[in-house]
N, C-alpha and C positions, 0 to 999 in steps of 0.2 A: 064411330070415333070422330072426334073433332079435328078440325084442320090443324090446330096447335099440337095435339098429341101425335098426329101423323108426321108433322114437320119435325117434332122433337125426336121421334123414333128414327126418322131418316138421318138426322144429324148424328145421333148416337151410333148408328150403324157405320157412318162414314168415319167416325173417330175411333172405331174399334171396340166400343162397348157393346158386347153382345148378350151378356148374361143379365143385364138390367138389375143388378144387385145394388141399388142405390142406398139402401139402409146401411148395409155393411160398409160401403165406401164412405158414406157420410159420417158414420161413427168413427171410422179411422181418422178422417181429416179433423173432426172435432177433438178427439182425444189427443192427437198429435199437437194440435194448436194449444190446447189447455196445458199439456205437459211442458211445451216450450215456454209458455207464459209464466208458469210456476217457476221454472228454472231461472228465467231472466229476472224475476222479482227477487228470488233468494240471493242471486249473485249480485244484483245491483247494476247489471249491464246487459245489453243485448248481445247476441252472437257477433263476434268480431269487433266489438265496441270496446274502446279503452275508456275507463272512467276512474276518477279518483275515489268514488264511493264503492268501487268493486270490493266485495268482501271475500271472494274466493274465485276459483277458476273452474271452467268446465273440464271434465275429465273424460270426454268421449261417451260413447254409448255402444250398445251391441244390439243386433237384430234379435227379436224373439217373437213368438206367436202368442196371441191373446185369445182365449176361447170365450166367446160371449153367446148370448141367446140367438143372435142373428148370424152366427157362424164364426169361424176362425179369422182373426184379423192379423195380418203380417206387419 
């Protein structure tokens, strides 16, 4: 094992990441970012931003699970 991977493993243990499921977490972050970008583009304004070009308003969201090949994403 290289020094970098050992240091990374120690850092992750300190932050509480024990299962090392990076792919699922990475997919969650990517999908959430893409959905946020899509909503902002459709509305014409970012979250909490006032804009004259705004075409509609955000109407909230609800938590749901998403089943993928890498596992269930919350």
